[in-house]
N, C-alpha and C positions, 0 to 999 in steps of 0.2 A: 504494500500500500504506500509506504514511504517513497519508494522509487517512482511511483506514478505521480505522487504529489510534487516531488522534487522536479520531475521532468516537466510538469505543467508550469511550475514556478520559473524554471530556467529555459523555457521554450525559446527558440526551436531546439528540440532534443530528440534523441533516439534511445529507446529502451531495448536492450538486446538480451534475450533469454536463451542461453545455450542449453542444449539437451532438454528442450521443452517437453519432450515426451516423458521425462522422469517426474516432472511436477504437474503435468496435465494429461494423464492417460485417459483413455476412454472410461467414462464413469461406470458403464456396465461391466467392465473388466476389473474394476478395483474392488477390493474386499474391505478396505478401511474407510471409515467416515472422514478421516483427516484428508485423504486424497480427494474425496468428493467435494469437501469444503474448499480445498485449494483451487480446484477447477472452477467452482461456482464463484469464488472470490475474484479469480482472474477474469472471468466473463463479466462480472459486475464492473471491475475496474476498467476493462476495455470499452464497455458500453458507456461508462461514465466520462470518458474522454470527450471533451468538447470538440466538435468537428473542426473548429478553427484553432485548436490548441497548438498546432504545429508540433505535435508529438507523434513520432513514428514508433510503432512497436514491432520488433523483428524477433523471430524465433529460429533456432537451428535444431535440426534433428537428423539422425540417420534413419529414423523410422517414422515417416510422416503418417502412415496409416494407423499408428498406435495413439495418435493425438485425438482427444475428444472432438467429435464431429462438430459440435457447436462452436468450437474455436476456429474452424476452417470456413465458417460462413462469411458472407459479405459484411463488411464493416469491422471485421476482426482480422484474422489472418486470411484475407481473401485473395492474396497473390502468392503463388508458390513458385519458387525457382529451384529446379533440380540441378544441382551442381555436378553430380555424377563422379565417377572414378576417372582420374586423369589418363589420357592416352599416352602413347610412347613419348611424344614430344613434350607433353606436360610433365611426365615423370622425369625426363631428362632435365627440364628446367628446375624442378624441385630438387633433384640430386645436385645440380650445380649450386643452388642456393645453400644447401646444407653442407657442401664441401668447400665453399669458397674460402673459409678460414682454416682449412685443414691442409697439412702438408701431404700432398699426394705423390707417390712415386710415378715415374713416367709410364709405367705399364698399366696404370688405371684406365679402364675403358668405360667411361660413364654411359656412352651410347649402348654398349653391350649390357650394362647394368639396367638401363632403362628398358631394353628389350626383355630382359629376364625377370622383370618385376610386374608382369601383367596382374592387374587386380589390386595393386598396392595404392593406398591413398597417401596423402602428405605425411601423416603421422607415422605410417609404416616405413616410408622412405627415410624420415628423420631417424627412426629407431635403427634402420639398417645402417645408416652412416655412423651413428653412435656405436653400434656393435662392431663395425669395421675398425673404428678408432680404438675401441677397447681391445680388439684382437691384437692390434699393433702394440699397445701398451703391455699386454700380457706377455708378448714375445720378449720384451725387454725387462721384465720384472726381476730376472736373475742378476742383472747388472745395475739395477737401481737400489740405492741404499735408502731404505724406508726410514732410517733413523735421522737422516739429513733432512733439513727443512726445505732444501731446494734440490733440484735434479741437476746433475752436472751438464753443462752446456754442450759438451761433446756428445753425450748420450742423447740429449734432446735433438741436436742437429742430425743425428743418425736415424732418427725416427721418421718414417713416412708411411702413410697408409698405402698398402699395395693392392693390386688386383686380387691376390690370394686372400687378403683380409676380407675383401668384399665377397668373394666366393664362399668363404667360411661363414660369414655373417648371413648370407642368403640361405644357408642350410638350416639355420636356427630361427628363421623368421617366417611368418605366415601372413599373407595379404588379408586385411580386414574384410574386403569386399567378397572374398571367397570362403571365409570361415564358416558361414552359415549354409553354404551350398553342400548338399549331400548327394552323392551319386550312388544310386542303387544298381548293382549289377545283377540282372536276373539270372537264375540258375537254369541255363538252357543247354541241352545236350544235342548231339547230332540227330537223334531220333525225333526231336521237336521241330527240326527244319524240314519243310515240306516239299 
């Protein structure tokens, strides 16, 4: 409620609600009274915004169909923009952003990494880059003195994230967009083929 009051007071303004599906699920699917009250309160607050208040309310979710239908009606969240999963070009751009401050060895092929990361979203790619960097650090742990407050400059200069680090990181990561996809292989024998 305070956020809506502050937004109106300081208009023009934007209220951004991330993961809106967690605070405003479909009321018929909720078991608790608290969740129903939160959805009702949000509906009341959105309806209470003056049409000329110059306040925009935006929500983000990975699961738009789990949001209460009343919130998706005209005058509330009436415009929906599907961002989707980045394509290969988009993944390459995200990888470049997350590696721009990393020391990369010359063998790193971000184009290949972008090809190999179908179904990855930005957070998955960020985690992949972090894991590749951690692989590089793990390799040097035997020469790093953990008792020292700083790492020797020579050791730091010798560290560079390699293509091998990215390959290893890829084996431990799963794309968010494909996690919920389940493929069922039917039990079919030659006698079933006709």
